[in-house]
N, C-alpha and C positions, 0 to 999 in steps of 0.2 A: 504493500500499499504505499503510495506517494502522498504524504499529508497535505502538500501544498495543492496538488490536484483534487484531492478530496474536498479541500475547503472551497474551491471553485465549483465543485459539483454541488456542494451544500447551498452555496449562494444561487446557483442556477435553478435548484429545486425550489427554493423560496420564491424566486422570480417567476418561474413558470406556473406556479400555484395561483399566481395573480393575474395571469394573462386573460384579458377580456374574452378572447376567442374560445376559452375553456369554461368560463363561468357565467357569462352574461345571459346566455340563452335561458338559463333556469329561472330567471326573475322577470321575464317579460310579461306585461299585462295584456288582457285581451284588447283587440282592435275596438275603438269607439264607434258610435253611431256617425259622429262627424269626422273631422279630419284629425290626423296625427302630426303633430309638430315636434321636432327634436331640437333641443337646445343643449348647451353645456359648456364647461371648460375645464382644463386640467392637463396635466402631462400625458394622461392616458385618453384624452377626449377623442383623438382621431381613431385609435384602435377599438375604442368603445363603440364609435360611430359605425366603423367598418363591421365589427360583430353584430351589431344591431341590424344593419342593412342585410346582412347574410342570413338572418333569422327572422326577417319580417316580410311577409308576402304582400301585405296591403299597401295602401297609399302611405307616402312618407316624404316629408320635406323637412328641412332644418338647417341650423348653423351651429357649429361648435368652434371653440377657440383652444388652441394648444401652443405649447412653447415652440419657438424656432427650433427647427430640426427634428421635431416629433410628429410630423404629419405622415398620413397615409392617404392614398386616393381613395375617395368615395364617390359613388354614383348619384346618390339623391341627397345627401347631406353635405352642405358646404363646410369646408374646413379652413379656418383662418389662423395664421400663426401670429404670435405676439411675444412680448418680452416677459421673462421670469428670471430672477426673483423681483426685479424692479419694473414696474409697469411702464408701458409706453403708449404712444398715440394709437397704434394699431389695435391694442387691447381696449382702449377707450372707445374707439370708432365701432369695434365689432359689438361691444357691450350695448351701445346704443342701438345697433341694428337688431340685436336680440330682443330689446324692449319694444322696438316697433314690430317684430314678427309676432310677439305675443299679445299685442293690443287688439281688442275687438274679438276675442275668442268667445265661444259660447259654452254653455254647460254640456253640450253634446261632444265637444272636443277634447282631445288628450294631448298633454304635453309631457313628453319623456325627457327628463332632464339628466344628463350624464356628467357626473362630478367626480373629480379625482384631485389628488394633491397638486398644488400649483395654481388651482382655480382662482384662488383669492387674488393673486397678482394678475392673473390673465383676464379675470372678469372685473376690469377696473373701471368704475364710473363714479367720479368723485360726487359728494354731496353738494348741494347748491351753495355757491360761494366758496368752495375749496377747489383749487386748482390741481391738474395733474402734477405739476411740479411740486406742490405742497405734499402730495401723497408719495412721489418719488423720494423726496428728502426724508420724510418721516420714515418711510420704508427702510431705507438705508440705515438710518440711526437705529431703529428697532432691532434689525438684523445683527448689528454689531454690539447691542447692549447687554446680550445675555438673557433677554426676556423669553419666556417659554412661548411656544406656537400658539397656545390658548390666549395668552396675554397679547400677543401680536394680532391675533384675529379679532380679539375684543375691540381693540382700537380701529382695525380696519372696518369693521362692521359699522361702527357709528360715524364713520366718515365717508360712507358709501351711499350711493343712490340705488344700489341693486343687490347688495349682500344683506345678511341678517334678516331674511325671510321676505325682502322686498321684492324679489324677482317673482316668488310665488304669488304674492299679492297682486302684482301686475297681470299675472295670467288668469286670475279669477274672472268669470266663474268656471273656466275649464279646469278639469281635473288634472292635477300634476302628480306623476309618478317619478320619483328620483331614484336612479340607480348609481350608487356611490362606491368607489374604491377608497377605502380608509387609509390615510397616511398620518393619523394623529393618535397620540397616546390615549387610550380609552375608547376609541372609536365614536366619540361624541358627534352626532350629526350636525349640531350647530357650529362645530369647530372645523369640520371638513370643508375646506374651501371657503371658510366663513359663513357656511350655511345659508346660501342664497334662497333656498326653498323650505326652510324650516324656522319655526319660531325661535326667538333668541332670548334666553333668560338673563343675559348680561345687561349692564345699563351704561349710559353715557358717563355717569358718575364714576363707575369702575374704570372706564377708558381714560378719564382725567387722571385718576389715581395712578394708573400705569405709567402715563406720561411723566407724572411727578416722581414716581419711585425710581424710574430709571434715568431721571434727569434729562429728558428729551426736550430739547428746545424747539418750540414750534410758533408760528406766527399767532398774533392775537386773534386772527379771524377763525383758526382752528379752535382755539379756546372758546371764543364767542359762540360757535356753532355747537360745540359739545355741552355748553351750559344751557343752550335752548332746547325746548320740548320737542321741536322737529327732528332733532338728532337721534330720538330713541327708535330702535329697531322694532320690528313686528314681534309682539310678545305672545306667550302660550295663551290659548283660548281664543285666538282671533278667528272668527268664523270663516273668513276667506280661505283659511287653510284646512278646515275640518275634514274635507273629503280627500285630501292628499294622501299620498303613500310615500314612505322612504325605505329603500332596501339597501343594505350594504352587501355587496356581491363579492368583495375580497377584503381580507383583514391581515394585519400582521400575525396574528396567532395562527391562521390557516397556513401562512407561508413557513412559520417556524415549525409546525407540526409536519410539514412536507420535508423539511430538512431533518427532523427526527427520523422519519421514515427512511430517508437515504443513509443516514448514520447507521441505522440498524442493519440495513442491507450490507454494510461493510464491517459488521460486528462490532460496533461501538454503542455503548450506552450513552444516553443524552439527558440533560436536564435543561428545561426551560426556565431561566430566571425570572423573566417577565417579557411580555410583549409591549410594555409601555413605560420603559425606563426614561427618565428625564434627568436633567442637571447638567452642570459644566462637564464637557467631554473628557477632559483630563481627569476629573474626579471620579466620574463613572469608570474610567480605565483603572484608577487605583483600586476600586471595588472588585472589578473583574480580576486584577492581578492577585488581590488576596485570596480570592475564591480558588484561583488556579494553584496558589501555594498550598491550600489546604487540601486540595486534590492530590498534589504531589507528595506532601508529607504525611497525610493521615488517611488518605483514600475517602475523604468526606467533602461534599455530601454524596458522592459516588466514587467508585474505584476506577483507575484507568485500566485499559484505554477507554476514553470517553470524550464527549463533546459537550462544552458548556455554550448555550445558546441564549441570545437576548435580542430584543427589539425595542422600538421606541424611537424617540427624537432627542438627542442631547443638544446643548447649546454651546456657543463659544463667544466669550466676551472678548472682542478683538481689542488688543492693546498694542500689538506690534504691527509690522509692515510687511510680513511674509505672506506666503500663499498657502492655501489649504482649506478644505472644508471640515465639517465636524467629525467625520469619520476618520480622516487622517490625522486629526488632532487627537482623537481617542486613541489611535494606534501608536502615535508617538508617545503619549502618556503611558501605554501599556508597555511599550519597548523599553522606556526609561525606567519603569518599575521592576519588570521582570529581568531586564538586562540579558545575561546569557543563560537563563534557565534552560537546562536541557529538557528535551521531550516536549516542548511547548511550542505549538504553531497556531497562528490566529489570522482572522480576516475581519475586516469591518468595511462595509460598503453600502451605499444607498441603492435600494432596489430600483430606483428610476434610471440608474446608470450615470448619474451626475452628482458628485460630491460638492455641494454648494454651488459655486459657479466655475468649477474647474473642469478639466476634460476626462477626469478619472471618476469611476464609481467609488473607489476606496483604495485599500491598501492590504498587503499581506505581509506577514513576518514569520521568521522561524528562529531556531536556537542560535544560528550564526549571525542574525541581523545586527545585533548590538555590536559584536566585534568587527563586522565589516564597516559598520558606520564609524567606529573609532579609528580604524585603519585608514579611512577616508578623511580623518581629520575633523570630523564633525563634533561640535560641542552641543550635545542633544538638549541639555538644559537651556542653553541660550537660544537654541532654535525653537524650543517650546515657548519660551517667553516671548519670542518674536512672531509666534503663530506661524511658523515657517515649516509645517509638517510636509507639505507637498514636496519640498526640495529635498528632504531626507529620503523619502521613499522613491523618488524619481532617481536620486543618485544611486540607490541600491537596486534599481530595476525591479522594484516591488510595487508599482502601482498596479491597480486592477482597472483595466480600461475595456469597457463593453460598448460604449455608445449608448443612446437612448434605448431603454428597454420597453418603452410604451406602456408601462404600468408604474405603480408606485405605492408600495406599503411600507414606505419609511426605511429606517436603518436596519441592517442585518449584521449581527455579530456572532462569530463562532470562535472557540478556542478549543483545539484538539490537544489532549494530553495523552501521550502514549506511556506504555509501560517501560 
């Protein structure tokens, strides 16, 4: 058994378990009396749209927005590309078009909304009085602040004209059936892509508190908007949403369970720590390193050979000027902690194929990685402080590069410990 190859197989198993072509057809609603309109946004939007087209024999039209480089050709559903993680004009224009498409629908019509990770940035339509530049600047600051995805999306929802349930309200009185691929810890519908089709329990006051907590500097017009009653999102109990349906068709847990099956086929026991771990990437790495040592020294919580698995979405508080996403930062923290522990191999990668804004999905390491880094003259502590994890694994030729996978169930981490 080649541990590095097995790590890549485990990752592939996790990604394949979330492919729309394999899971979407099981959740399709019955055709309506009226017309069927498809809308949506996310990194998996195009692959979801194609899977829907391949499994829908009736009338179908629509428009979805996906990230640049994540498109697939569709025959009946238009696919528009826009920017992620920072929104651009293309996303704003496409979002306006979606609102135009859903206007004037009747109770006999059906809207199928395809939502996946990245949808929040792609489905970007600022609230009245808020500019796209305001949202761009705020988004960049939030992404560097260390705020959780739930906190970031709380702010996004209350500065949007389309998220936080507002899209579903625009569709009324048509029935809305949302098919979602979850990329958020806990699989909360109102957090996936900032919940454009579901009621939102968070408040504008909470959004203001988040901006204050992370010391995010914003124009006074943003503060004024969040202090106004108009900024509130659609709340639970709204009658315009009562006949709608929300289905999560792929989750991080399902992908982790697929990796467990693959590990078992190779004779390895597995433990899933959690599908929803959060926190600073380097600190989450320290916890994983501690569990790996417990396995090495005491065969607890399970004996080697084994695999430790986890999912979720860590954060990175950017203080340096280096390159690297949260998975690379996790791996650099893990490497720095485990150093040259024998018998330990690991991978951390984003199931969408893009770690942050880099060209890699993640990274891989083995027992020789620490010494190879030292031989190359790298100061790993200094590089971690500079958030320069990409440079470390690039120099070691240990980047995992897959290109866009056209799905997204968040981060995947696996640590193999041999006898």
